[in-house]
Structures are given as structure tokens and as C-alpha cells.
MIGULO-807662 format. One line per 3 residues: their letters; for each residue x negated, y, z of C-alpha. Coordinates in steps of 0.5 Angstrom, whole numbers. Example, Ala and Ser with C-alpha at 12.3 -4.5 7.8 and 13.67 -1.06 7.14 Angstrom:
2
AS = -25/-9/16  -27/-2/14
This chain:
296
WIP = -54/-11/57  -60/-8/53  -63/-15/51
KIE = -56/-17/49  -55/-11/45  -62/-12/42
GDI = -61/-19/40  -54/-17/37  -58/-12/33
ERQ = -63/-17/30  -58/-22/28  -54/-16/25
LYV = -48/-17/29  -48/-10/33  -43/-5/32
DTS = -44/2/34  -37/4/37  -39/11/39
GTE = -35/17/37  -29/12/37  -28/12/44
RTT = -22/17/44  -18/13/38  -12/10/40
VLE = -8/4/37  -2/9/36  -6/13/31
LLE = -8/7/27  -1/5/27  2/11/25
RYE = -3/12/19  -1/5/17  6/7/17
RQI = 4/14/13  0/11/8  1/3/7
LPT = 8/2/9  12/6/4  9/1/-2
HKG = 12/-5/2  19/-8/0  21/-10/7
KQV = 19/-3/10  25/-3/14  24/-9/17
ESC = 17/-8/18  18/-1/21  22/-4/26
RLK = 16/-8/28  12/-2/28  16/1/33
TLK = 15/-5/38  8/-5/37  7/3/38
RHF = 11/2/44  7/-3/47  0/-1/45
GAL = 1/6/43  -2/9/49  -8/4/49
RLV = -15/6/46  -18/2/41  -24/0/45
HLT = -19/-2/50  -15/-7/46  -18/-14/48
PKE = -16/-21/47  -13/-21/54  -8/-15/52
VAI = -6/-18/46  -5/-25/50  -1/-21/55
YRD = 4/-18/49  4/-25/47  7/-28/53
VRL = 12/-22/54  15/-22/47  16/-30/47
RSI = 21/-29/53  26/-25/48  24/-27/41
SPA = 22/-34/37  14/-36/36  16/-34/28
SLK = 18/-27/30  12/-26/34  7/-28/29
REL = 10/-23/24  9/-18/29  2/-20/31
KIL = 1/-20/23  2/-13/22  -3/-11/28
GRV = -8/-16/25  -7/-12/18  -8/-5/21
LNL = -14/-7/25  -17/-10/19  -16/-4/14
ASK = -19/0/20  -25/-4/20  -26/-5/12
DWG = -23/1/9  -22/7/14  -29/7/17
IPI = -27/5/24  -32/0/27  -28/-6/30
AQN = -33/-11/33  -28/-17/32  -20/-17/31
PVQ = -17/-19/38  -11/-22/34  -15/-27/31
MIS = -18/-29/38  -12/-31/41  -8/-38/41
LPK = -1/-37/38  5/-42/39  7/-47/34
VDK = 13/-44/30  19/-48/30  20/-53/24
PRT = 23/-50/18  30/-50/16  33/-56/12
RRL = 40/-55/12  44/-57/6  51/-57/4
ETG = 55/-63/6  60/-66/2  66/-61/1
EEG = 63/-55/4  61/-52/-3  69/-53/-5
RLL = 71/-50/1  66/-44/1  68/-42/-7
QGS = 76/-43/-5  75/-39/1  71/-33/-1
NEK = 74/-27/-6  72/-27/-13  66/-23/-12
LQR = 63/-27/-7  65/-33/-10  61/-31/-16
IIL = 55/-29/-12  55/-36/-9  55/-40/-15
LAL = 49/-36/-18  45/-37/-12  47/-45/-13
ETA = 46/-45/-20  39/-41/-20  36/-41/-13
MRR = 35/-34/-14  34/-30/-7  39/-25/-4
GEI = 36/-19/-7  34/-21/-14  42/-23/-14
LAI = 44/-16/-12  39/-13/-17  42/-16/-23
KRS = 44/-11/-29  47/-12/-35  40/-11/-39
HID = 37/-16/-35  42/-21/-38  41/-25/-45
FQK = 47/-28/-46  45/-31/-53  39/-34/-50
SVL = 42/-36/-44  36/-33/-40  36/-28/-34
FIP = 30/-23/-33  28/-21/-26  24/-15/-26
STK = 23/-14/-19  21/-20/-14  18/-22/-7
TDT = 12/-24/-10  11/-18/-15  11/-22/-21
PRS = 17/-21/-26  20/-28/-29  25/-30/-33
IPL = 30/-36/-31  35/-40/-35  42/-40/-34
SSA = 47/-46/-34  54/-45/-37  57/-44/-30
AIT = 52/-38/-28  54/-35/-35  61/-35/-33
SLR = 60/-32/-26  56/-26/-30  61/-25/-35
GQL = 66/-25/-30  63/-20/-26  61/-16/-32
RAS = 68/-15/-34  70/-14/-26  65/-8/-26
QSE = 67/-5/-32  75/-5/-30  73/-2/-23
SGG = 69/4/-27  75/5/-31  71/5/-37
VIP = 67/10/-35  60/9/-37  55/12/-32
LHE = 49/16/-33  44/11/-30  45/3/-30
VPL = 48/0/-24  47/-7/-21  53/-11/-22
FTY = 54/-13/-15  56/-7/-10  54/-11/-4
SLR = 48/-9/1  43/-14/3  46/-14/10
GLS = 53/-13/7  52/-20/3  49/-23/9
GAF = 55/-21/14  60/-23/9  57/-30/8
LRL = 57/-31/16  64/-28/17  66/-33/11
CRR = 63/-39/14  66/-37/21  73/-37/18
LNI = 72/-44/15  69/-47/21  62/-48/17
DNL = 57/-48/23  49/-47/22  49/-44/15
HFH = 46/-38/12  46/-35/6  39/-37/4
DLR = 40/-44/5  43/-44/-1  36/-43/-4
HEA = 34/-49/-1  40/-53/-4  39/-50/-11
TSR = 32/-52/-11  33/-59/-8  38/-60/-14
LFE = 33/-58/-19  29/-63/-17  35/-68/-17
KGL = 36/-66/-24  29/-69/-26  25/-62/-27
NPV = 18/-63/-25  15/-58/-20  12/-53/-25
EVA = 19/-53/-28  22/-52/-21  17/-46/-19
TIT = 18/-43/-26  25/-42/-24  25/-41/-17
GHK = 19/-36/-17  14/-40/-12  7/-39/-13
DTK = 5/-44/-8  7/-51/-8  7/-52/-1
MLM = 12/-47/0  16/-50/-6  16/-57/-2
RYT = 19/-53/4  25/-51/0  26/-58/-2
HLR = 30/-63/2  32/-69/-2  37/-74/0
AED = 34/-81/1  41/-83/-2  40/-79/-8
LVG = 34/-83/-10  37/-90/-9  39/-90/-17
RL = 31/-88/-19  29/-94/-15
């Protein structure tokens, strides 16, 4: 043991863990929950994942958090969740350990999350609207949901971005919509098609009539759905219409693919969709071979 420690010291690999024997994983997770989590947009979902991590690792001391313990957690969780969900949970644990090592002054020799193998994530979804499905969705939904579906197909906006639209964000004269809060924390402005403008004008009139002409003290979003409420309403609509395996987020895939089919280049499409990574942009693009025949 002595030659090993001396060798690590000479190679500058030795980490003195004395004084941290009593530190538990629960303490680190709770500190992360107090200091870091409130700054994240997806804090509600991340909070649920933290609860799961605390339940499995909370009683464990940090010095006993080995790759073997993380591997056991991996095997147990894969019995009930998908590989993608598992990776999201372990990503949080790895992030907490990195913060503890780099910013909180807690010596951690190696991050055990990075030392285990993870299963391959399922292939990304490639679901696009089939012939007639768009018309059925628009005809079968109420007016508010109909406008949201149209906006999603015309702008490739995310669910949260649509639900956050306010009157002050819309420039009807220039046909441009400003999106101040995005998933990537980079505000962007997007062009609006005539169909998108019609939907926004219709919802603006509807929201004004619902308020009875009373002007609120603070500007409120045009759409009153919650995030889960919108997903639930869309799911119920698809079930009622017997449309299988279609999620609301698939409309973003459909809209992104349509932008490419209209002839826009990747830079132009990324400006509209807000993708920073070209690789991620390609994941959202599913061009049909039959639609490319005309170009050949």
C-alpha cells in the first residue's frame, strides 16, 4: 500500500480523502438541490430524479461510492426504466460529483459514474405525420388546441415556447415572433408564415374576449394550457382519433423536416428551430425519399 501511495504522490495522482470519511452522498445531493437546482429550467423533472438518487445512494458515504455501487444501481433501474432515462439520472449524479470535486473543495479521486459502461440508448424517434393525419388533428381539436398545433407545424417551436407567447413578443408588421426564453438560454426571433399569423391573431382575439375586455396588470401568455395539460390534451385527441404513436413533440420533428423540404439550408433552419448543434438538428430531420425525387 505504501509504495502505491508514494507512486501516486510522485505522479501527482494522489488525492487526500482524510476528513471526508463522514461525508455522505445525501449531503452532496441536498447541497446541489439547494444551490444549483433552482437555477435550472427543468427543475421539477430533475427534482424527481434527485429523489430517486437520494433513495438509492443517500445512506452511502462518499468514500464508499464505487463504480460497483453505481453499476448495481444501473442494473436495478434498467428493470423499470429505459436506458435513456437511466442516463439522465446518472448524468445528474456525475454532475454533482464533479461540482463537489471542482467547486466545493471535496476531494474525489475519480468520478465512478464515468467508470461504468452504459447501455445503448434507443434509436431517436422518426415519427412524421402520415397522409390525412394533420387534417384530422385540426378538425378534431378545439379552437385553442387547433391554433397550437398549427403554430407547432409552422414554426417548429417547442411546447414551452408556444405556451409562453405574449402579445408583446409578436411583431405583426414584420411577421416576426421574439422568443425570449428558450431551452438553450439563447433568445431568438423567428419568421412567421401567414398561417402562423392567422393562428396568433385568432388566439389574441379569443384571449381578449375571455378576459371581458379587462386589461390585466401584468401581461399574461396567450395560451392558458400548462405543459402537462397540453401534452395530456394532445394525447387524448390522438386516442379519440385513433392516431397511434404520436407525441406533441413529434410536431417539432415534422416542422423541422418541412423546413428542409422547402429548400432552406441548415443555417436557416437552425435559426428558426434554435438548434445550436448540427448533429442534433439532423436528429430532428426526417426527409422522405419520395419527396426528394423531384430534385433528382
